C-alpha positions in Angstrom: -3.3 28.1 43.1 -7.0 27.7 42.3 -6.7 30.4 39.6 -3.9 28.5 38.0 -5.8 25.3 38.0 -8.8 27.0 36.6 -6.7 28.6 33.8 -5.1 25.2 33.0 -8.5 23.5 32.9 -9.9 26.3 30.7 -6.9 26.0 28.3 -7.3 22.2 28.1 -11.0 22.4 27.4 -10.4 25.0 24.7 -7.6 22.9 23.2 -9.9 19.9 23.1 -12.7 21.9 21.5 -10.3 23.2 18.9 -9.1 19.7 18.1 -12.6 18.4 17.8 -13.6 21.2 15.4 -10.5 20.6 13.4 -11.1 16.9 13.2 -14.6 17.5 12.0 -13.3 19.8 9.3 -10.8 17.2 8.2 -13.5 14.5 8.0 -15.7 16.8 5.8 -12.7 17.3 3.5 -12.1 13.6 3.4 -15.7 12.8 2.7 -15.7 15.3 -0.2 -12.5 13.9 -1.6 -13.8 10.3 -1.2 -17.0 11.2 -3.0 -15.2 12.9 -5.8 -12.8 9.9 -6.2 -15.8 7.5 -6.3 -17.5 9.5 -9.0 -14.2 9.6 -11.0 -13.6 5.9 -10.7 -17.1 5.1 -11.7 -16.8 7.3 -14.8 -13.5 5.7 -15.7 -15.0 2.2 -15.4 -17.9 3.2 -17.6 -15.6 4.7 -20.2 -13.3 1.7 -20.2 -16.2 -0.7 -20.5 -17.4 0.6 -23.8 -17.6 -2.3 -26.3 -15.5 -0.4 -28.9 -12.7 0.2 -26.4 -12.7 -3.4 -25.1 -12.5 -4.7 -28.6 -9.7 -2.3 -29.6 -7.7 -3.4 -26.5 -8.2 -7.1 -27.3 -7.1 -6.5 -30.9 -4.0 -4.5 -29.7 -3.0 -7.3 -27.3 -3.5 -9.9 -30.0 -1.4 -8.0 -32.4 1.3 -7.4 -29.8 1.3 -11.2 -29.0 1.7 -12.1 -32.6 4.4 -9.5 -33.2 6.4 -10.8 -30.3 6.2 -14.4 -31.6 7.2 -13.1 -35.1 10.1 -11.4 -33.4 11.4 -14.6 -32.0 9.9 -14.8 -28.6 8.3 -18.1 -27.6 4.6 -18.3 -27.1 5.1 -18.5 -23.3 7.4 -15.4 -23.3 5.0 -13.5 -25.6 2.1 -14.3 -23.3 4.0 -13.2 -20.2 4.9 -9.9 -21.8 1.4 -9.2 -22.9 0.0 -10.1 -19.5 2.6 -7.7 -17.9 1.5 -5.0 -20.4 -2.2 -5.6 -19.5 -1.6 -5.5 -15.8 0.3 -2.2 -16.0 -2.7 -0.4 -17.6 
């Protein structure tokens, strides 16, 4: 009976150690992925913040707003549509 208890204890200890090593590996992968996502998001924000792009987006939304009004939408409807378009980007 002592041998069986000893085997069970050994198996449980090895299982715990294996789980601990696997958890550490998962954390390393998550840290790497998080770091890469952070870098990518920062680069996207920098790219989207360029004055030329911001101005082009503003002109696009203004043209869309005007075109919607010219097509028969009310100012309020046109504004809601443009806001929805801006939020989806």
